[in-house]
Backbone bond lengths (Angstrom), bond angles and torsions (degrees), N, CA, C in turn:
res aa  C-N    CA-C-N  psi(-1)  N-CA   C-N-CA  omega(-1)  CA-C   N-CA-C  phi
1 M - - - 1.473 - - 1.527 109.12 -
2 K 1.334 116.72 124.63 1.454 121.92 174.29 1.523 107.93 -97.26
3 L 1.322 115.99 127.32 1.457 121.67 179.40 1.518 109.74 -109.82
4 G 1.333 116.27 140.90 1.448 121.07 176.56 1.516 111.02 -121.79
5 F 1.322 116.82 143.61 1.469 121.69 179.67 1.522 109.01 -127.30
6 I 1.325 115.61 117.46 1.455 121.77 174.47 1.524 106.95 -101.29
7 G 1.316 115.50 104.59 1.459 122.02 -170.20 1.512 108.28 101.88
8 T 1.325 116.24 117.00 1.465 119.88 -174.75 1.522 109.11 -125.77
9 G 1.343 114.88 78.57 1.453 120.85 177.42 1.512 111.13 -103.32
10 A 1.319 116.29 -159.35 1.461 121.50 -174.75 1.526 112.29 -63.90
11 I 1.333 117.52 -39.52 1.464 119.21 -178.20 1.528 110.88 -71.88
12 S 1.331 117.59 -42.22 1.464 119.81 174.85 1.524 110.01 -57.55
13 D 1.306 116.42 -43.60 1.469 121.72 179.05 1.527 110.58 -57.57
14 A 1.337 116.81 -45.70 1.465 121.00 -179.33 1.527 111.35 -65.07
15 V 1.340 116.89 -42.83 1.466 120.85 179.73 1.522 110.46 -63.22
16 I 1.326 116.86 -46.41 1.466 120.98 -178.04 1.524 110.84 -63.66
17 R 1.315 116.56 -46.46 1.471 119.29 -179.94 1.528 110.87 -63.89
18 G 1.327 116.11 -38.31 1.452 118.86 178.21 1.516 112.18 -64.42
19 L 1.335 117.13 -44.38 1.462 120.91 -178.93 1.522 111.84 -66.28
20 L 1.330 116.46 -41.08 1.459 119.99 -176.20 1.526 113.09 -76.78
21 T 1.318 117.09 -8.06 1.471 120.44 173.16 1.526 110.35 -110.66
22 S 1.339 116.03 15.74 1.459 122.09 175.88 1.535 108.00 -113.51
23 D 1.328 116.21 -176.18 1.468 119.13 176.47 1.526 111.94 -97.33
24 Y 1.331 117.41 17.99 1.461 120.02 175.68 1.524 108.77 -65.47
25 P 1.336 118.46 135.85 1.462 121.31 -173.34 1.532 113.92 -77.70
26 V 1.320 116.89 80.18 1.457 122.39 178.65 1.528 109.04 -100.32
27 T 1.317 117.11 122.97 1.463 119.76 175.54 1.528 111.16 -89.85
28 E 1.344 116.24 -33.22 1.458 120.49 -179.87 1.519 109.47 -159.58
29 V 1.336 115.75 146.93 1.461 122.33 172.95 1.520 107.14 -120.58
30 I 1.326 116.15 120.95 1.463 121.38 179.92 1.524 107.78 -106.50
31 V 1.306 117.71 120.74 1.465 121.06 -174.78 1.523 110.20 -119.64
32 S 1.316 115.32 146.60 1.461 120.01 174.65 1.519 109.04 -71.46
33 R 1.304 116.25 150.55 1.466 119.68 -175.46 1.523 111.98 -64.91
34 R 1.317 116.91 -32.08 1.462 119.80 -179.82 1.522 109.96 -79.94
35 S 1.305 121.22 123.92 1.452 129.64 3.25 1.534 109.39 -88.28
36 P 1.344 117.76 129.05 1.465 120.94 -171.01 1.528 114.46 -61.08
37 H 1.325 118.39 -35.60 1.466 118.93 -178.11 1.517 111.68 -67.36
38 I 1.343 117.04 -25.21 1.462 120.79 177.38 1.523 110.47 -86.90
39 S 1.333 117.53 -47.87 1.460 120.42 -176.74 1.522 111.61 -63.24
40 E 1.313 117.09 -41.21 1.462 119.91 -178.58 1.527 111.70 -69.59
41 K 1.325 116.75 -34.51 1.473 120.08 176.82 1.524 110.31 -67.98
42 L 1.338 117.12 -39.68 1.463 120.53 176.85 1.525 110.82 -60.70
43 A 1.338 116.13 -44.87 1.460 120.26 -179.52 1.523 111.34 -65.31
44 A 1.322 116.61 -32.98 1.467 120.20 178.30 1.526 111.28 -72.75
45 D 1.326 116.64 -32.68 1.466 120.85 -176.05 1.526 113.29 -84.70
46 F 1.351 117.78 -26.57 1.471 120.87 -174.67 1.528 109.92 -132.83
47 D 1.317 116.44 127.46 1.467 119.21 -179.75 1.521 112.50 -74.04
48 R 1.342 117.87 -11.78 1.463 120.49 177.64 1.531 112.56 -89.13
49 V 1.334 117.93 1.34 1.468 121.39 179.07 1.527 109.53 -101.26
50 R 1.337 114.69 131.83 1.464 121.23 177.02 1.523 108.87 -127.64
51 V 1.328 116.42 135.13 1.463 121.82 179.22 1.521 109.22 -91.70
52 E 1.326 115.18 133.81 1.473 121.04 -177.80 1.528 108.76 -128.83
53 D 1.331 116.28 134.48 1.469 120.79 -179.19 1.529 113.05 -82.50
54 D 1.324 117.35 -24.69 1.460 122.31 -173.41 1.533 109.81 -101.14
55 N 1.342 116.99 114.00 1.463 120.72 -179.45 1.520 112.10 -62.76
56 Q 1.320 117.37 -36.03 1.465 119.24 179.22 1.528 110.85 -65.44
57 A 1.314 117.00 -34.43 1.459 120.61 177.74 1.524 110.84 -65.78
58 I 1.334 116.72 -35.06 1.466 120.60 176.59 1.526 109.63 -62.59
59 I 1.326 115.90 -46.61 1.474 120.65 -179.95 1.531 110.71 -61.79
60 D 1.320 116.32 -44.21 1.464 120.37 -176.19 1.524 112.46 -66.38
61 Q 1.326 117.49 -31.35 1.461 120.98 -173.38 1.528 113.97 -95.43
62 A 1.323 118.22 -21.83 1.466 120.86 -174.40 1.523 111.63 -92.38
63 D 1.329 115.21 152.14 1.467 121.49 175.54 1.528 111.22 -84.99
64 M 1.325 115.44 -38.47 1.470 121.71 177.57 1.517 107.31 -129.36
65 I 1.333 115.49 128.30 1.460 120.82 -174.92 1.518 109.83 -114.91
66 F 1.327 115.89 130.45 1.456 122.47 177.11 1.523 108.80 -100.27
67 L 1.326 115.95 126.75 1.459 122.26 178.24 1.523 108.08 -98.41
68 A 1.328 116.84 116.67 1.466 119.64 -173.29 1.526 111.38 -138.96
69 V 1.320 116.37 38.85 1.463 120.72 177.08 1.533 108.99 -87.72
70 L 1.313 116.04 165.88 1.464 120.17 178.75 1.532 109.83 -66.43
71 P 1.332 118.21 141.63 1.472 120.19 -178.82 1.521 113.63 -54.07
72 Q 1.332 116.59 -40.87 1.462 120.03 -176.18 1.535 112.46 -71.75
73 L 1.333 117.26 -14.53 1.460 121.00 179.02 1.524 112.38 -107.84
74 S 1.324 116.45 -2.23 1.463 119.77 -169.91 1.529 113.02 -62.71
75 E 1.322 118.69 -46.19 1.462 119.64 -178.38 1.522 110.99 -64.20
76 E 1.319 116.35 -43.37 1.468 120.41 -179.31 1.531 111.46 -59.87
77 I 1.337 116.55 -42.57 1.467 120.46 -176.74 1.526 111.40 -78.67
78 L 1.326 116.91 -47.07 1.466 120.07 -172.12 1.520 113.36 -74.93
79 S 1.326 118.29 -30.47 1.465 120.35 -177.69 1.530 112.31 -67.91
80 K 1.330 117.30 -12.35 1.466 121.30 177.35 1.530 111.53 -87.28
81 L 1.330 116.68 -3.33 1.458 121.10 -173.13 1.520 111.17 -111.50
82 Q 1.307 115.88 164.55 1.459 122.76 178.54 1.524 108.12 -134.56
83 V 1.339 116.25 132.35 1.462 121.08 -178.85 1.524 108.92 -123.05
84 S 1.320 117.72 126.02 1.457 121.09 177.77 1.520 110.04 -70.98
85 D 1.307 116.24 155.43 1.459 121.25 -173.39 1.527 113.59 -67.77
86 D 1.334 118.34 -15.99 1.460 120.34 -178.20 1.523 113.10 -87.74
87 K 1.326 117.47 -1.56 1.464 121.06 178.74 1.526 110.55 -80.16
88 K 1.328 115.12 164.28 1.466 122.04 175.18 1.521 107.78 -122.46
89 L 1.326 115.27 130.30 1.457 119.57 -177.27 1.521 111.23 -123.50
90 V 1.334 114.19 148.13 1.458 121.42 174.83 1.523 107.14 -128.57
91 S 1.316 116.85 117.47 1.460 120.85 179.82 1.523 110.26 -93.33
92 L 1.317 114.92 124.51 1.465 121.82 173.13 1.522 110.12 -103.32
93 I 1.335 116.33 13.96 1.465 121.50 -176.13 1.524 109.79 -86.63
94 A 1.297 116.31 120.72 1.463 120.80 -177.85 1.522 110.79 -65.90
95 T 1.327 115.91 138.89 1.472 127.71 169.35 1.529 115.17 75.42
96 I 1.318 120.30 -13.95 1.459 120.26 -174.40 1.530 110.12 -83.92
97 P 1.340 118.69 119.15 1.472 121.94 -179.20 1.524 112.28 -65.79
98 I 1.320 115.76 153.15 1.463 121.63 177.98 1.523 111.10 -60.16
99 S 1.330 117.01 -37.13 1.476 119.97 -179.70 1.525 111.33 -60.07
100 D 1.333 117.95 -38.77 1.467 120.97 178.29 1.525 110.50 -67.00
101 L 1.326 116.52 -41.90 1.461 120.06 -179.72 1.525 110.41 -60.95
102 K 1.327 116.68 -42.82 1.465 120.37 -179.81 1.528 111.18 -64.40
103 T 1.320 116.30 -37.91 1.471 119.79 178.66 1.518 110.77 -66.22
104 W 1.332 116.51 -48.14 1.465 120.39 -178.00 1.525 111.83 -64.05
105 L 1.332 116.31 -39.28 1.463 120.77 -176.16 1.531 112.88 -89.25
106 K 1.329 115.03 -1.48 1.464 120.73 177.71 1.524 111.26 53.39
107 T 1.332 115.77 53.99 1.456 120.22 -174.07 1.521 112.01 -146.22
108 N 1.309 115.20 158.79 1.453 121.98 169.81 1.528 109.72 -118.20
109 A 1.321 115.08 28.27 1.465 121.25 -178.43 1.528 110.82 -69.15
110 Q 1.333 115.37 161.67 1.467 121.22 173.95 1.527 108.99 -63.43
111 I 1.313 117.06 126.05 1.467 121.27 176.47 1.517 109.03 -131.47
112 D 1.319 115.72 127.68 1.462 122.17 170.75 1.514 108.64 -115.81
113 R 1.315 115.60 151.90 1.461 120.68 170.83 1.527 108.07 -105.64
114 A 1.322 116.76 147.04 1.467 120.75 -178.01 1.514 109.99 -144.67
115 I 1.343 115.34 154.34 1.467 121.59 -179.73 1.529 108.81 -126.04
116 P 1.340 117.80 70.50 1.467 118.38 175.32 1.529 110.46 -73.86
117 L 1.304 116.58 144.08 1.456 122.38 -179.71 1.531 109.17 -114.40
118 P 1.333 118.90 162.91 1.468 121.09 -172.26 1.536 116.38 -49.74
119 P 1.352 120.70 -36.19 1.469 118.60 -179.11 1.521 115.82 -64.51
120 V 1.346 119.14 -6.17 1.467 119.34 175.93 1.524 111.05 -61.88
121 E 1.324 116.46 -23.75 1.464 119.70 177.39 1.527 111.27 -56.67
122 H 1.332 115.68 -33.88 1.466 121.37 -177.91 1.525 111.78 -106.33
123 H 1.346 116.50 16.59 1.473 122.37 178.09 1.522 110.78 60.86
124 R 1.344 115.74 39.70 1.458 120.24 -172.17 1.518 112.82 -126.84
125 C 1.329 117.84 26.71 1.463 117.93 -178.11 1.519 110.14 -146.51
126 V 1.325 116.89 135.99 1.459 122.12 174.76 1.525 108.45 -82.67
127 T 1.316 116.38 132.66 1.462 122.25 -177.63 1.528 110.65 -106.12
128 A 1.319 116.25 130.79 1.461 121.54 175.28 1.523 109.40 -82.75
129 V 1.343 116.24 134.34 1.462 122.30 -177.72 1.530 109.02 -130.70
130 Y 1.341 116.18 142.65 1.468 121.24 174.98 1.522 109.31 -139.45
131 P 1.315 118.80 130.07 1.468 127.72 1.09 1.522 114.56 -82.90
132 G 1.324 118.32 -8.30 1.457 120.21 175.92 1.517 113.85 102.96
133 S 1.325 117.69 51.57 1.467 121.48 175.96 1.525 109.23 -61.48
134 S 1.319 116.69 144.23 1.461 120.98 -171.30 1.525 112.57 -60.41
135 D 1.338 117.95 -39.14 1.462 119.67 -178.54 1.528 112.14 -70.49
136 V 1.321 116.86 -33.55 1.462 120.63 177.41 1.531 110.23 -71.95
137 M 1.320 116.66 -41.32 1.463 120.58 176.33 1.527 110.49 -60.13
138 A 1.345 117.00 -42.44 1.460 120.98 -179.72 1.527 111.20 -61.82
139 L 1.332 116.33 -38.35 1.466 119.83 178.77 1.530 110.97 -64.13
140 F 1.324 116.86 -49.04 1.463 119.07 -176.97 1.528 112.50 -72.28
141 E 1.320 117.81 -21.62 1.463 119.52 173.50 1.523 110.63 -59.38
142 K 1.319 117.20 -31.42 1.467 121.41 179.07 1.527 112.56 -71.81
143 L 1.334 116.09 -13.49 1.466 120.34 -177.28 1.526 112.51 -105.02
144 G 1.327 116.47 13.37 1.457 119.87 177.62 1.509 113.94 125.66
145 G 1.320 116.80 -7.47 1.460 119.65 179.07 1.516 111.91 125.26
146 A 1.326 115.73 164.39 1.460 121.01 -179.47 1.513 109.59 -147.31
147 V 1.335 115.52 146.99 1.465 121.76 173.10 1.521 107.73 -126.60
148 A 1.324 116.78 135.35 1.464 121.55 179.26 1.519 109.63 -95.44
149 A 1.317 116.47 123.53 1.461 121.07 175.65 1.524 108.84 -81.08
150 E 1.329 116.85 131.47 1.467 120.55 -177.50 1.526 112.50 -79.69
151 T 1.328 116.84 -23.12 1.462 120.77 179.95 1.526 108.89 -135.70
152 I 1.327 116.41 163.17 1.459 119.47 178.00 1.527 110.76 -67.52
153 D 1.335 117.58 -31.53 1.472 119.23 176.21 1.528 110.74 -64.18
154 A 1.324 116.37 -40.81 1.463 119.49 177.99 1.522 110.34 -64.03
155 F 1.335 117.08 -40.51 1.464 121.10 178.24 1.524 110.46 -62.54
156 D 1.336 116.24 -45.14 1.466 119.75 178.40 1.530 110.81 -65.11
157 G 1.339 116.26 -27.63 1.457 119.65 174.82 1.519 111.23 -65.60
158 Y 1.334 117.04 -39.79 1.475 120.04 175.09 1.521 110.50 -63.78
159 A 1.321 116.03 -42.24 1.464 119.78 178.07 1.526 110.73 -59.85
160 T 1.326 115.17 -39.86 1.467 119.96 177.89 1.520 110.42 -64.94
161 G 1.323 116.99 -44.34 1.453 120.26 179.05 1.516 113.06 -60.50
162 S 1.337 116.46 -33.43 1.465 119.23 179.84 1.521 112.09 -66.14
163 A 1.333 117.20 -17.61 1.465 121.09 179.17 1.527 112.18 -73.22
164 L 1.328 117.48 -1.12 1.460 121.01 178.87 1.531 113.14 -81.99
165 M 1.330 117.58 -4.74 1.467 119.03 -176.04 1.530 112.66 -58.31
166 A 1.321 116.53 -47.42 1.462 119.31 -178.36 1.523 111.30 -66.16
167 T 1.345 116.54 -32.11 1.459 120.48 177.44 1.528 110.66 -64.33
168 Y 1.329 116.40 -39.59 1.466 121.40 176.44 1.533 110.38 -56.41
169 F 1.322 116.11 -48.49 1.461 119.26 -179.15 1.531 111.49 -70.08
170 T 1.324 116.62 -28.73 1.467 119.51 175.98 1.525 110.69 -66.30
171 V 1.331 116.88 -41.43 1.470 120.74 176.77 1.532 110.22 -60.69
172 L 1.319 116.60 -45.05 1.467 120.04 179.01 1.527 110.84 -63.49
173 D 1.340 115.85 -43.89 1.462 120.00 -178.35 1.521 111.70 -62.34
174 Q 1.332 117.16 -46.46 1.456 120.70 -179.64 1.534 111.49 -65.77
175 S 1.330 116.41 -37.26 1.464 119.79 178.64 1.527 110.73 -67.05
176 A 1.339 116.02 -42.08 1.462 119.70 179.05 1.524 111.12 -63.96
177 K 1.341 116.24 -41.23 1.466 119.59 179.11 1.526 110.73 -61.93
178 W 1.338 116.61 -39.21 1.465 119.60 178.98 1.529 109.59 -64.57
179 M 1.323 118.29 -43.12 1.460 121.75 -179.83 1.528 111.56 -64.62
180 V 1.336 116.42 -41.15 1.465 120.54 178.84 1.525 110.61 -63.18
181 A 1.344 115.73 -40.01 1.471 120.01 178.59 1.525 111.67 -62.73
182 H 1.330 116.61 -20.24 1.464 120.74 179.45 1.523 112.04 -107.08
183 G 1.348 115.93 21.91 1.455 120.00 168.86 1.512 116.88 103.16
184 T 1.334 119.26 -1.14 1.463 120.63 -179.52 1.523 110.14 -80.22
185 D 1.325 116.89 140.64 1.455 121.15 173.50 1.525 109.40 -63.18
186 E 1.340 117.49 138.46 1.463 120.91 -174.92 1.529 111.90 -61.33
187 G 1.332 117.02 -44.88 1.455 120.42 179.19 1.516 112.24 -63.46
188 D 1.335 116.32 -39.83 1.464 120.11 179.12 1.530 111.17 -67.77
189 A 1.340 116.38 -37.86 1.466 119.70 177.93 1.523 110.41 -62.70
190 R 1.327 116.17 -42.89 1.462 119.73 178.76 1.526 110.50 -62.60
191 R 1.309 115.95 -47.33 1.474 119.69 -178.62 1.523 110.99 -61.23
192 Y 1.333 116.52 -43.11 1.465 121.60 -177.61 1.527 110.95 -64.42
193 L 1.343 116.67 -49.04 1.465 119.83 -176.96 1.525 111.55 -69.15
194 A 1.335 116.70 -37.40 1.462 119.40 178.12 1.525 110.51 -61.50
195 A 1.325 116.69 -43.74 1.463 120.78 179.83 1.527 110.96 -67.43
196 L 1.328 116.44 -38.89 1.467 120.84 179.61 1.528 110.72 -60.93
197 F 1.330 116.53 -51.40 1.465 120.16 -177.35 1.522 111.54 -70.51
198 S 1.332 117.04 -34.13 1.454 120.28 176.49 1.528 110.39 -63.43
199 G 1.338 115.95 -41.89 1.457 120.19 177.94 1.517 112.24 -64.52
200 L 1.323 116.58 -39.53 1.464 120.30 177.32 1.530 111.09 -64.52
201 A 1.335 115.71 -40.60 1.462 119.54 177.89 1.525 110.83 -63.38
202 E 1.328 116.36 -39.63 1.467 119.82 179.02 1.528 110.77 -66.20
203 N 1.328 116.63 -41.82 1.472 119.96 176.75 1.527 110.88 -59.95
204 T 1.317 116.02 -41.10 1.461 120.81 179.53 1.522 110.79 -64.76
205 D 1.339 115.04 -44.51 1.460 120.11 -178.68 1.527 111.65 -62.82
206 K 1.317 115.77 -32.87 1.458 120.46 -178.25 1.528 112.94 -87.77
207 S 1.326 116.25 3.06 1.472 120.66 179.48 1.528 109.73 -125.86
208 P 1.345 117.87 59.30 1.471 120.35 -173.30 1.520 114.17 -65.38
209 D 1.332 117.53 -18.98 1.463 119.63 -178.36 1.531 112.83 -91.86
210 Q 1.326 116.42 -1.31 1.464 119.78 179.58 1.525 109.90 -101.24
211 S 1.311 116.23 136.61 1.465 120.52 176.02 1.529 108.88 -74.52
212 F 1.316 115.77 166.00 1.463 119.15 175.81 1.535 110.44 -62.72
213 A 1.332 115.94 -34.14 1.470 119.55 177.96 1.531 110.41 -64.14
214 D 1.337 116.68 -39.66 1.459 119.79 177.82 1.532 111.26 -65.38
215 L 1.340 115.97 -41.23 1.463 119.77 179.00 1.527 110.82 -65.56
216 Y 1.319 115.88 -36.48 1.469 120.32 175.76 1.530 109.42 -57.22
217 K 1.321 115.90 -49.05 1.465 119.94 -178.80 1.524 111.83 -62.43
218 G 1.327 116.27 -32.83 1.454 120.13 -179.39 1.510 114.04 -77.65
219 H 1.325 117.06 -9.00 1.468 120.45 -177.76 1.531 112.68 -116.77
220 I 1.316 116.59 15.99 1.466 119.40 175.73 1.519 109.58 -129.89
221 T 1.309 114.32 159.28 1.461 122.76 165.77 1.517 105.96 -113.87
222 A 1.311 116.90 133.42 1.472 120.04 -179.25 1.522 110.02 -53.12
223 G 1.315 116.07 123.97 1.452 120.92 -178.86 1.514 113.59 79.38
224 G 1.355 117.48 4.88 1.459 121.53 -177.07 1.519 113.37 -86.63
225 L 1.341 114.46 -175.60 1.459 120.82 -173.74 1.532 112.63 -69.35
226 N 1.334 116.36 -41.82 1.459 118.98 179.78 1.519 111.29 -63.23
227 E 1.308 116.78 -42.35 1.458 120.03 177.86 1.522 110.57 -63.27
228 Q 1.326 116.78 -38.47 1.459 120.46 -179.15 1.528 111.33 -61.82
229 V 1.340 116.51 -46.59 1.465 119.25 -179.47 1.531 110.87 -64.87
230 A 1.335 117.12 -42.49 1.467 120.43 179.97 1.520 111.24 -62.52
231 Q 1.317 116.62 -43.65 1.460 120.18 -178.85 1.525 111.50 -69.43
232 T 1.329 116.38 -33.88 1.468 119.53 175.98 1.523 110.34 -66.04
233 F 1.324 116.06 -41.14 1.467 121.47 177.35 1.525 110.48 -57.32
234 L 1.322 116.67 -45.30 1.464 120.30 179.44 1.524 111.54 -70.58
235 R 1.342 116.42 -40.59 1.467 120.20 179.82 1.525 111.50 -61.73
236 E 1.331 116.31 -35.39 1.464 121.11 -179.47 1.531 111.98 -86.67
237 K 1.314 116.43 17.02 1.475 123.86 173.66 1.528 112.91 71.39
238 G 1.343 116.87 24.51 1.463 119.58 177.41 1.520 111.88 -62.96
239 G 1.338 116.86 -42.74 1.459 120.32 178.57 1.514 111.55 -64.13
240 A 1.327 116.12 -42.40 1.470 120.41 179.28 1.527 110.52 -64.56
241 A 1.333 116.41 -37.38 1.467 120.11 179.06 1.523 110.81 -63.16
242 I 1.346 117.48 -40.53 1.463 120.97 177.82 1.517 110.69 -63.72
243 H 1.343 116.85 -44.74 1.461 120.02 179.34 1.534 111.01 -62.52
244 T 1.319 116.92 -41.38 1.467 120.55 179.29 1.521 110.39 -63.73
245 A 1.325 116.35 -44.60 1.465 120.34 -179.68 1.525 110.93 -62.54
246 L 1.328 117.05 -43.22 1.466 120.39 -179.86 1.535 111.30 -67.67
247 D 1.329 116.98 -38.38 1.462 120.18 176.00 1.527 110.64 -59.57
248 E 1.325 116.30 -41.93 1.461 120.52 -178.05 1.526 111.21 -69.16
249 V 1.330 117.07 -39.89 1.462 120.48 178.26 1.529 110.26 -66.19
250 F 1.329 116.75 -42.95 1.469 121.08 178.94 1.522 110.23 -59.99
251 A 1.325 116.90 -43.77 1.471 120.76 178.85 1.526 110.80 -64.11
252 R 1.320 116.62 -38.06 1.469 120.86 178.72 1.530 110.77 -64.47
253 I 1.333 117.32 -42.24 1.456 121.83 178.41 1.522 110.30 -62.30
254 K 1.330 116.16 -45.31 1.458 120.67 -179.49 1.531 111.10 -63.16
255 A 1.308 116.03 -42.27 1.471 119.82 180.00 1.521 111.34 -64.26
256 A 1.330 115.35 -41.00 1.469 119.77 -179.72 1.524 110.63 -66.21
257 S 1.327 117.05 -36.58 1.461 120.88 179.18 1.522 111.23 -65.03
258 K 1.331 117.24 -36.64 1.466 121.24 -179.19 1.525 111.80 -71.74
259 K 1.329 117.11 -27.96 1.460 120.93 -178.38 1.506 112.96 -77.98
260 S 1.352 115.91 -23.36 1.464 119.33 -173.48 1.525 111.75 -70.14
């Protein structure tokens, strides 16, 4: 399988590194030179990566093409290209509908949208795909797993959920600052909290049949400290704040999709 990448940013870098360190059958990865510091490093690190200056040449030579340009530049870049109907495409471009991509690329080729996140580099992240073509799902399974969204609203819901990454680090940062203020070494606080949350994530991953509510019950003692912090979080409108933030992000995604 020859893979092509039009747009070589951080997410393309993570996907390529993840695939080339997996058993996915890649014979060659052809990447656009932009961004040069990423594409050239990929070519230096992997003998199966080749840098190409011509985006149309990438499309013509690859079996599956990943579109990873900036949303605001997508029409300008893609409308100059032509894709035959027998190609397979995966769009990593946020908010741009498949119908627009087909119009710009003058094609009726198979197109899926996907939301890979940085941990795919280490095969540690589930990727949301829409509509979920079998070959695209099989590829992302090698990077930690894949889920197929049945509707575009469900797909946009996954995109909204991915916006929680910075909130996760904010929780860790605020917790570490509180511990440091009470005498904990900063490095030790980071190490402790990172291991704690990593362990919780592993427990969750290994308990696929348990709901988050069930896991909550399994990690508290009635009237205990964990329950106290969770209930305080809810009492102080932490849950409502998350719902409000996600509602606003979802609305922003929908609005951006309509403008494209």
